[in-house]
PyMOL commands that place a pseudoatom at each C-alpha (Angstrom):
pseudoatom trace, name=CA, resn=UNK, resi=1, chain=A, elem=C, hetatm=0, pos=[54.648, 76.273, 95.717]
pseudoatom trace, name=CA, resn=UNK, resi=2, chain=A, elem=C, hetatm=0, pos=[57.950, 76.036, 93.857]
pseudoatom trace, name=CA, resn=UNK, resi=3, chain=A, elem=C, hetatm=0, pos=[61.040, 76.559, 95.998]
pseudoatom trace, name=CA, resn=UNK, resi=4, chain=A, elem=C, hetatm=0, pos=[63.687, 78.895, 94.560]
pseudoatom trace, name=CA, resn=UNK, resi=5, chain=A, elem=C, hetatm=0, pos=[67.217, 77.647, 94.005]
pseudoatom trace, name=CA, resn=UNK, resi=6, chain=A, elem=C, hetatm=0, pos=[69.961, 79.201, 96.083]
pseudoatom trace, name=CA, resn=UNK, resi=7, chain=A, elem=C, hetatm=0, pos=[72.067, 81.789, 94.245]
pseudoatom trace, name=CA, resn=UNK, resi=8, chain=A, elem=C, hetatm=0, pos=[75.104, 79.522, 94.494]
pseudoatom trace, name=CA, resn=UNK, resi=9, chain=A, elem=C, hetatm=0, pos=[75.286, 75.749, 94.871]
pseudoatom trace, name=CA, resn=UNK, resi=10, chain=A, elem=C, hetatm=0, pos=[76.763, 74.220, 98.040]
pseudoatom trace, name=CA, resn=UNK, resi=11, chain=A, elem=C, hetatm=0, pos=[80.032, 73.585, 96.208]
pseudoatom trace, name=CA, resn=UNK, resi=12, chain=A, elem=C, hetatm=0, pos=[81.171, 76.744, 94.512]
pseudoatom trace, name=CA, resn=UNK, resi=13, chain=A, elem=C, hetatm=0, pos=[83.045, 76.910, 91.256]
pseudoatom trace, name=CA, resn=UNK, resi=14, chain=A, elem=C, hetatm=0, pos=[86.222, 78.999, 91.391]
pseudoatom trace, name=CA, resn=UNK, resi=15, chain=A, elem=C, hetatm=0, pos=[84.415, 81.836, 89.566]
pseudoatom trace, name=CA, resn=UNK, resi=16, chain=A, elem=C, hetatm=0, pos=[81.540, 81.848, 92.058]
pseudoatom trace, name=CA, resn=UNK, resi=17, chain=A, elem=C, hetatm=0, pos=[83.997, 81.817, 94.969]
pseudoatom trace, name=CA, resn=UNK, resi=18, chain=A, elem=C, hetatm=0, pos=[85.878, 84.776, 93.453]
pseudoatom trace, name=CA, resn=UNK, resi=19, chain=A, elem=C, hetatm=0, pos=[82.616, 86.703, 93.060]
pseudoatom trace, name=CA, resn=UNK, resi=20, chain=A, elem=C, hetatm=0, pos=[81.680, 86.086, 96.688]
pseudoatom trace, name=CA, resn=UNK, resi=21, chain=A, elem=C, hetatm=0, pos=[85.166, 87.049, 97.901]
pseudoatom trace, name=CA, resn=UNK, resi=22, chain=A, elem=C, hetatm=0, pos=[85.097, 90.262, 95.879]
pseudoatom trace, name=CA, resn=UNK, resi=23, chain=A, elem=C, hetatm=0, pos=[81.586, 91.138, 97.072]
pseudoatom trace, name=CA, resn=UNK, resi=24, chain=A, elem=C, hetatm=0, pos=[82.726, 90.689, 100.681]
pseudoatom trace, name=CA, resn=UNK, resi=25, chain=A, elem=C, hetatm=0, pos=[85.878, 92.778, 100.143]
pseudoatom trace, name=CA, resn=UNK, resi=26, chain=A, elem=C, hetatm=0, pos=[83.842, 95.489, 98.392]
pseudoatom trace, name=CA, resn=UNK, resi=27, chain=A, elem=C, hetatm=0, pos=[81.369, 95.645, 101.283]
pseudoatom trace, name=CA, resn=UNK, resi=28, chain=A, elem=C, hetatm=0, pos=[84.163, 95.979, 103.869]
pseudoatom trace, name=CA, resn=UNK, resi=29, chain=A, elem=C, hetatm=0, pos=[86.160, 98.540, 101.882]
pseudoatom trace, name=CA, resn=UNK, resi=30, chain=A, elem=C, hetatm=0, pos=[83.027, 100.515, 101.075]
pseudoatom trace, name=CA, resn=UNK, resi=31, chain=A, elem=C, hetatm=0, pos=[82.345, 100.759, 104.796]
pseudoatom trace, name=CA, resn=UNK, resi=32, chain=A, elem=C, hetatm=0, pos=[85.922, 101.994, 105.342]
pseudoatom trace, name=CA, resn=UNK, resi=33, chain=A, elem=C, hetatm=0, pos=[85.830, 104.625, 102.594]
pseudoatom trace, name=CA, resn=UNK, resi=34, chain=A, elem=C, hetatm=0, pos=[82.246, 105.803, 103.104]
pseudoatom trace, name=CA, resn=UNK, resi=35, chain=A, elem=C, hetatm=0, pos=[81.476, 105.147, 106.758]
pseudoatom trace, name=CA, resn=UNK, resi=36, chain=A, elem=C, hetatm=0, pos=[77.910, 104.321, 105.750]
pseudoatom trace, name=CA, resn=UNK, resi=37, chain=A, elem=C, hetatm=0, pos=[77.556, 107.556, 103.807]
pseudoatom trace, name=CA, resn=UNK, resi=38, chain=A, elem=C, hetatm=0, pos=[77.952, 108.143, 100.058]
pseudoatom trace, name=CA, resn=UNK, resi=39, chain=A, elem=C, hetatm=0, pos=[79.745, 105.047, 98.689]
pseudoatom trace, name=CA, resn=UNK, resi=40, chain=A, elem=C, hetatm=0, pos=[81.325, 107.231, 95.991]
pseudoatom trace, name=CA, resn=UNK, resi=41, chain=A, elem=C, hetatm=0, pos=[82.257, 110.010, 98.410]
pseudoatom trace, name=CA, resn=UNK, resi=42, chain=A, elem=C, hetatm=0, pos=[85.998, 109.238, 98.337]
pseudoatom trace, name=CA, resn=UNK, resi=43, chain=A, elem=C, hetatm=0, pos=[86.104, 109.651, 94.564]
pseudoatom trace, name=CA, resn=UNK, resi=44, chain=A, elem=C, hetatm=0, pos=[84.003, 112.818, 94.669]
pseudoatom trace, name=CA, resn=UNK, resi=45, chain=A, elem=C, hetatm=0, pos=[86.095, 114.473, 97.389]
pseudoatom trace, name=CA, resn=UNK, resi=46, chain=A, elem=C, hetatm=0, pos=[89.418, 113.679, 95.699]
pseudoatom trace, name=CA, resn=UNK, resi=47, chain=A, elem=C, hetatm=0, pos=[88.137, 114.771, 92.279]
pseudoatom trace, name=CA, resn=UNK, resi=48, chain=A, elem=C, hetatm=0, pos=[86.885, 118.040, 93.807]
pseudoatom trace, name=CA, resn=UNK, resi=49, chain=A, elem=C, hetatm=0, pos=[90.406, 118.658, 95.097]
pseudoatom trace, name=CA, resn=UNK, resi=50, chain=A, elem=C, hetatm=0, pos=[91.919, 117.974, 91.677]
pseudoatom trace, name=CA, resn=UNK, resi=51, chain=A, elem=C, hetatm=0, pos=[89.432, 120.396, 90.105]
pseudoatom trace, name=CA, resn=UNK, resi=52, chain=A, elem=C, hetatm=0, pos=[91.357, 123.142, 91.912]
pseudoatom trace, name=CA, resn=UNK, resi=53, chain=A, elem=C, hetatm=0, pos=[94.346, 122.385, 89.660]
pseudoatom trace, name=CA, resn=UNK, resi=54, chain=A, elem=C, hetatm=0, pos=[93.065, 122.424, 86.058]
pseudoatom trace, name=CA, resn=UNK, resi=55, chain=A, elem=C, hetatm=0, pos=[96.615, 122.272, 84.681]
pseudoatom trace, name=CA, resn=UNK, resi=56, chain=A, elem=C, hetatm=0, pos=[97.208, 118.753, 86.032]
pseudoatom trace, name=CA, resn=UNK, resi=57, chain=A, elem=C, hetatm=0, pos=[97.881, 116.217, 83.317]
pseudoatom trace, name=CA, resn=UNK, resi=58, chain=A, elem=C, hetatm=0, pos=[96.275, 112.823, 84.035]
pseudoatom trace, name=CA, resn=UNK, resi=59, chain=A, elem=C, hetatm=0, pos=[98.898, 111.100, 81.860]
pseudoatom trace, name=CA, resn=UNK, resi=60, chain=A, elem=C, hetatm=0, pos=[101.757, 112.372, 84.050]
pseudoatom trace, name=CA, resn=UNK, resi=61, chain=A, elem=C, hetatm=0, pos=[103.059, 109.639, 86.392]
pseudoatom trace, name=CA, resn=UNK, resi=62, chain=A, elem=C, hetatm=0, pos=[103.168, 112.255, 89.163]
pseudoatom trace, name=CA, resn=UNK, resi=63, chain=A, elem=C, hetatm=0, pos=[99.436, 112.785, 88.782]
pseudoatom trace, name=CA, resn=UNK, resi=64, chain=A, elem=C, hetatm=0, pos=[98.811, 109.053, 89.003]
pseudoatom trace, name=CA, resn=UNK, resi=65, chain=A, elem=C, hetatm=0, pos=[100.941, 108.748, 92.143]
pseudoatom trace, name=CA, resn=UNK, resi=66, chain=A, elem=C, hetatm=0, pos=[99.309, 111.755, 93.786]
pseudoatom trace, name=CA, resn=UNK, resi=67, chain=A, elem=C, hetatm=0, pos=[95.873, 110.362, 92.872]
pseudoatom trace, name=CA, resn=UNK, resi=68, chain=A, elem=C, hetatm=0, pos=[96.635, 107.133, 94.698]
pseudoatom trace, name=CA, resn=UNK, resi=69, chain=A, elem=C, hetatm=0, pos=[98.100, 109.049, 97.631]
pseudoatom trace, name=CA, resn=UNK, resi=70, chain=A, elem=C, hetatm=0, pos=[95.121, 111.395, 97.894]
pseudoatom trace, name=CA, resn=UNK, resi=71, chain=A, elem=C, hetatm=0, pos=[92.694, 108.474, 97.904]
pseudoatom trace, name=CA, resn=UNK, resi=72, chain=A, elem=C, hetatm=0, pos=[94.467, 107.139, 101.009]
pseudoatom trace, name=CA, resn=UNK, resi=73, chain=A, elem=C, hetatm=0, pos=[94.815, 110.589, 102.574]
pseudoatom trace, name=CA, resn=UNK, resi=74, chain=A, elem=C, hetatm=0, pos=[91.120, 111.310, 102.032]
pseudoatom trace, name=CA, resn=UNK, resi=75, chain=A, elem=C, hetatm=0, pos=[90.207, 107.968, 103.599]
pseudoatom trace, name=CA, resn=UNK, resi=76, chain=A, elem=C, hetatm=0, pos=[92.302, 108.894, 106.637]
pseudoatom trace, name=CA, resn=UNK, resi=77, chain=A, elem=C, hetatm=0, pos=[90.774, 112.377, 106.931]
pseudoatom trace, name=CA, resn=UNK, resi=78, chain=A, elem=C, hetatm=0, pos=[87.256, 111.017, 106.462]
pseudoatom trace, name=CA, resn=UNK, resi=79, chain=A, elem=C, hetatm=0, pos=[87.833, 108.444, 109.194]
pseudoatom trace, name=CA, resn=UNK, resi=80, chain=A, elem=C, hetatm=0, pos=[89.225, 110.998, 111.636]
pseudoatom trace, name=CA, resn=UNK, resi=81, chain=A, elem=C, hetatm=0, pos=[86.490, 113.522, 110.852]
pseudoatom trace, name=CA, resn=UNK, resi=82, chain=A, elem=C, hetatm=0, pos=[83.675, 110.996, 111.239]
pseudoatom trace, name=CA, resn=UNK, resi=83, chain=A, elem=C, hetatm=0, pos=[85.144, 108.766, 113.932]
pseudoatom trace, name=CA, resn=UNK, resi=84, chain=A, elem=C, hetatm=0, pos=[84.120, 105.476, 112.357]
pseudoatom trace, name=CA, resn=UNK, resi=85, chain=A, elem=C, hetatm=0, pos=[85.995, 102.210, 112.744]
pseudoatom trace, name=CA, resn=UNK, resi=86, chain=A, elem=C, hetatm=0, pos=[87.808, 100.771, 109.740]
pseudoatom trace, name=CA, resn=UNK, resi=87, chain=A, elem=C, hetatm=0, pos=[87.322, 97.122, 108.810]
pseudoatom trace, name=CA, resn=UNK, resi=88, chain=A, elem=C, hetatm=0, pos=[90.067, 96.469, 106.263]
pseudoatom trace, name=CA, resn=UNK, resi=89, chain=A, elem=C, hetatm=0, pos=[92.976, 98.835, 106.807]
pseudoatom trace, name=CA, resn=UNK, resi=90, chain=A, elem=C, hetatm=0, pos=[93.430, 100.968, 109.902]
pseudoatom trace, name=CA, resn=UNK, resi=91, chain=A, elem=C, hetatm=0, pos=[94.531, 104.584, 110.075]
pseudoatom trace, name=CA, resn=UNK, resi=92, chain=A, elem=C, hetatm=0, pos=[98.178, 103.577, 110.509]
pseudoatom trace, name=CA, resn=UNK, resi=93, chain=A, elem=C, hetatm=0, pos=[98.083, 101.579, 107.272]
pseudoatom trace, name=CA, resn=UNK, resi=94, chain=A, elem=C, hetatm=0, pos=[96.489, 104.531, 105.462]
pseudoatom trace, name=CA, resn=UNK, resi=95, chain=A, elem=C, hetatm=0, pos=[99.249, 106.846, 106.688]
pseudoatom trace, name=CA, resn=UNK, resi=96, chain=A, elem=C, hetatm=0, pos=[101.915, 104.325, 105.697]
pseudoatom trace, name=CA, resn=UNK, resi=97, chain=A, elem=C, hetatm=0, pos=[100.396, 104.260, 102.205]
pseudoatom trace, name=CA, resn=UNK, resi=98, chain=A, elem=C, hetatm=0, pos=[100.524, 108.076, 102.064]
pseudoatom trace, name=CA, resn=UNK, resi=99, chain=A, elem=C, hetatm=0, pos=[104.171, 107.952, 103.123]
pseudoatom trace, name=CA, resn=UNK, resi=100, chain=A, elem=C, hetatm=0, pos=[105.010, 105.347, 100.491]
pseudoatom trace, name=CA, resn=UNK, resi=101, chain=A, elem=C, hetatm=0, pos=[103.317, 107.351, 97.735]
pseudoatom trace, name=CA, resn=UNK, resi=102, chain=A, elem=C, hetatm=0, pos=[105.229, 110.463, 98.830]
pseudoatom trace, name=CA, resn=UNK, resi=103, chain=A, elem=C, hetatm=0, pos=[108.494, 108.533, 98.439]
pseudoatom trace, name=CA, resn=UNK, resi=104, chain=A, elem=C, hetatm=0, pos=[107.373, 107.269, 95.034]
pseudoatom trace, name=CA, resn=UNK, resi=105, chain=A, elem=C, hetatm=0, pos=[106.688, 110.877, 94.043]
pseudoatom trace, name=CA, resn=UNK, resi=106, chain=A, elem=C, hetatm=0, pos=[110.209, 111.798, 95.117]
pseudoatom trace, name=CA, resn=UNK, resi=107, chain=A, elem=C, hetatm=0, pos=[111.589, 108.962, 92.985]
pseudoatom trace, name=CA, resn=UNK, resi=108, chain=A, elem=C, hetatm=0, pos=[109.554, 110.143, 89.986]
pseudoatom trace, name=CA, resn=UNK, resi=109, chain=A, elem=C, hetatm=0, pos=[110.762, 113.725, 90.494]
pseudoatom trace, name=CA, resn=UNK, resi=110, chain=A, elem=C, hetatm=0, pos=[114.353, 112.525, 90.745]
pseudoatom trace, name=CA, resn=UNK, resi=111, chain=A, elem=C, hetatm=0, pos=[113.989, 110.516, 87.547]
pseudoatom trace, name=CA, resn=UNK, resi=112, chain=A, elem=C, hetatm=0, pos=[112.548, 113.567, 85.767]
pseudoatom trace, name=CA, resn=UNK, resi=113, chain=A, elem=C, hetatm=0, pos=[115.357, 115.833, 86.993]
pseudoatom trace, name=CA, resn=UNK, resi=114, chain=A, elem=C, hetatm=0, pos=[118.004, 113.357, 85.809]
pseudoatom trace, name=CA, resn=UNK, resi=115, chain=A, elem=C, hetatm=0, pos=[116.535, 112.993, 82.334]
for i in range(1, 115): cmd.bond("trace and resi %d" % i, "trace and resi %d" % (i + 1))
show_as sticks, trace
zoom trace
C-alpha cells in the first residue's frame, strides 16, 4: 500500500507557514465570533442591524467606522449572551475597540463639520 505524503514537508516554506498561521488564527477567531455556532453569524447579525437603516451609504467613512465598531460590539454581546470563553481577544479588548471606533467617529464628524 502506498503511503500518502504529509500535507506540508517537515521544513515549511514561508508561504506554507503563513497558510498554517492564518488557518490557526481563523480557527481561534471563528470560535470567538461564533462560539461554535454559525461561523458567519457575526456578519449576519450586524448586516441585519444595518438593514434597519436603508439610507446608510456604504461609501461614507462614518458607515465604515460604525461597521467596524458594530462587529466588535456584536462580538461582545454574543459572548455575554452565550457565556463562552474567548480565545483571541477578551471582552475588555472588544470594549476598548468599541471605544476607539466611537472616538474615530467623533473625529470624522468633527472633520465633516469643519469642512
